[in-house]
N, C-alpha and C positions, 0 to 999 in steps of 0.2 A: 238945943243946939241948931243953928242956925244951916241948909239947905246950901251945900257948895256946890258951886257952879259949876256940870260935868261938861259942859264946852268949852269949856279953858283947859281942859285933861283930858279931853281924850279925839280922838280923828283918825280918819281914813287915809289913806295915802295907796295911791295903787299901785308903788314900791316897792310897797311896805309891809310884807304879812297877806302878799294878793286883797292886800285891801280890804283887809276887817279890822275891825273897829279896837284900833289900840292907845295905848298913855301914853298922850304924850311924849315927846323927845324917849320912846320906848321901845322894845318888838315886841312888849309884851299885852297880846291879847285880854279886849277887856272879861271875858269867855274863860280866861283862867283863873283870873281875880276870883270870881264869880261862884267860877264849878269848888275853887278852892277853898270860901266860905263856906261852899254848901255842903262840902265832902267835914267840915272839923275841922278844918286848917286856922287858924290864928295869925293874927295879922304878924304879930313878929315872926311868926313864922314864913310868910310870902312873902315878907320887905328882907328876910333869911336869904330866900329863894332864889330872891328874882333882885336882887341891889341893882339894877336902876330904877326901881319904885321908890316912891317915898310915900306916907303915911297919905297925903292929899290923896294921891291916886285909887288909892284904894277909897274911901269916902266916894268918889266920883265917880267910881264902879257901882257905889249902893246906891251914888244917889238919881244914874240911867237907870239903873233896874229900878227904883223904886217908881220916878216918868215912866216906865215902860206898864209898868204894873196895872194905874190906871185907866190903861188908857183901854176904852172898849177892846176887845177878846167874838170877834164874830163868830166865832168858830171853836169858841167854848162855849159845853151847855150853862149853869146852874149848876152845881151841887145843889143835890138834896138836904133838908134837914131831918132830921131821923128823932 
């Protein structure tokens, strides 16, 4: 599967949700989608709950999160192996 270019689907507008990152052409913050997935919601459940979303929006949110996970986080210590 190709990684979706999240930049095409995520934007920030100070007049929408206080400038929070939202999925383009919606008022749905990226964090809502990621939190829903982390809590076990299916893609179908998310799309039903937020009718303005398209499947590409969910893919973009995941691509964005994956990119963030690849960045270094100097404030996080390494997890020790047991």
